[in-house]
N, C-alpha and C positions, 0 to 999 in steps of 0.2 A: 429426761430432766432438762429444764431450761436454765441457762446461766444468763442473768441480766447484765448487759454491758452498757457502755456509754451511749446515751440517746443520740439519734441521728441529728444533724444540723437542722433539718426541717422541723422535727418535733421540738427541739430545744428552743429555737428562735420563735416558732409559732406560739409556744406556750408563754415565753417571756414577754413577747410583744403584746399578746392579748391580755395577759394578767396585769402588766404594768399599765397598759392603756385603759383597761376597765377600772383599775384603782384610781388613776388620775382623773378619769371622768367622774367617778363617784365622789372622791374627796373634793374635787374642784366644784362640784355641784352644791356641796354643803358649805363651801367657802364663799367669800365675798366676790360677787360678779361686778359690782359697780359702786361708786361713791357719788352721791348726788348732793348738791348744795345750792343755796340760793345765790343768784347773781353769777358773775363770771369767775369767782374765786372758788377753789376746792377746799379751802380751809374750813374747818368745822363741818366737813361733809359727813353725811349719814350713810353708812354702808347698806347695800342691798344684797342679800345672799341669793345664790342661785335658786335655792328651794323656796324663795319668796315669790317666784314667778313660775308659771306652768312649764316653761321651757326647761328650767332647772330641775323641776320634779321629774320631768321626762328623762333628762340625761342621767339623773341619779338612778332611776330604774334601769336604764340601759346599761350603765356601768356595772350594776350588780348582776344583771343577766349575762353580761360578757364574761365575768369571772366564773359564774356558775356554768356557763356554756362550755368554756375551755376545759373545765374539770370533767363535765359530762362527756365531752368528745372522746376521752380516753377509755370510757367504761361502757358506752352504749354498743349495741349490736353493729357490726360492720356496715349493714345496709342503711343505717341511720346517720352515719358519720357525715356524709355529704350534705344532708339537710342541715345538720347542726353547724357545719363549717360555713355554709351559705348564710345561715341566720347570724353568725358572728360577724360576717362581712356587712350584712344589712344593718345590724345594730351599731357597728362602728361608724358606718356612713351616716346613719340617722343622728347619732350623737355629734359627729363632726358638723353636719348641716345645721343642727340646732345651735351649736356653739358659734358657728360663723354668722348665722342669722342674728344672734344676740350681739356679736361684735359690730356688725354692719348697721344694725338698727337699734343700738344700745339705748338711746334715749326713749324711743317709743316702747321698748320692751320693759324697761324698769320705771318709766315715768310715773304711772299711777301708784305703784307700790312705794317708790321713793318719796313722792309727795306726801303720802300718808305718814311715812316715818318722819318727814320734816315737820308735819303738822303736830305730831306728838311732842316735838322738841320746842318749836317756836309758836305754836298755835295756828289754827287753820286760817284765821283772818289775816294774820301777819304774812303767812306763806302765800296766800292768794294775792295779797297786795303787792308783795315784792316780786312775785312771778309776773304779774301784769306789767311791772316796770322794768325788771332786769332779766326775767327768765330764770332758768336753772342751768347749772353746770353738771355734766355727767362725765365720769372718768372710769374706764375699765379697770378692774382689779385682777389680782393674781389668780383667783379662783376660776375666772372665765378663761384665762389663757391656759390654765391646767386642763380644763375641759376640752378645749380645742386640741391641745397637744395630745391628750389621751385619745381623742377621736382619730387622729392621724395614726398613732401607734396601733390602736385596736384594729383599724381597717387593714393596715399592713399585716398585722398578725393574722387576721382572718384569711387573707390571700395565701399566706404561708401555710396556714392550717389546711386550706383546700389542696395545696400542693402535696402536703403530707398524706392526706386522705387518698389522693390519686396515686402516690407512691405505694401505699399499702395495697390498693386495689390491683395495681400492676404486678406487685410481688405475690399477690394472693392473700386474701384477708386472713387466712389461717396462719400465714407466716408473718411474724412481726419483724420488720427490718431492723428494729432496735434490739433484738435478742438473737442469741445464737444457741444452738443445741450443744450441750457439753460434749456429746459423742462426736459431732462433726468437728468441733474445735480440736478434740484430741486426735481424731483421724488426720486432720490437716497438719498438726504439729509432728505426728509420728506415723507416717504412712506404712511403716514395716511392723508396727506393734502387733497387728493381728495376723501376720503371715505365719504359715506353718514352718517348722524347722526343717532344714535339709537333711 
């Protein structure tokens, strides 16, 4: 009979970092990535959500896959754990890369979508005329920073997951480092319990 005890630090931190990272990526992707407005002022800016551009759709999918992946890591066959842990690292790095790309090239990433949204508010001719004279102002929003932060956490969690998989392999996949057999625990606490009487 197995008695479940407190999870090992690697298992706990790998799970927390990956889940929180994946959730931040997903929720950040459906949040506002940028605010775009005519001229140099960001007043009356029109928001652009992450899912309004393909980069945000990609990070949303990656965030969901990360959460599913960390759950699957605990239930798949031992020989498949390494592949899933590596996939978690790759997904985290991809989400982080897409988020940083959007930060560094924000205007080009959201320009077309943002201009379309401005045209709905002010009219396309007015938008095109003002753009030709003053250009547009673009400012990053909280959703984009959530996506980037989630990518960092998920990537870190993936590496911790890899370390946990390696720990289990060294200990023997049939032996879970996070559990102890009741019989071993009892024997350790009372070594004379099973000895014959004198």
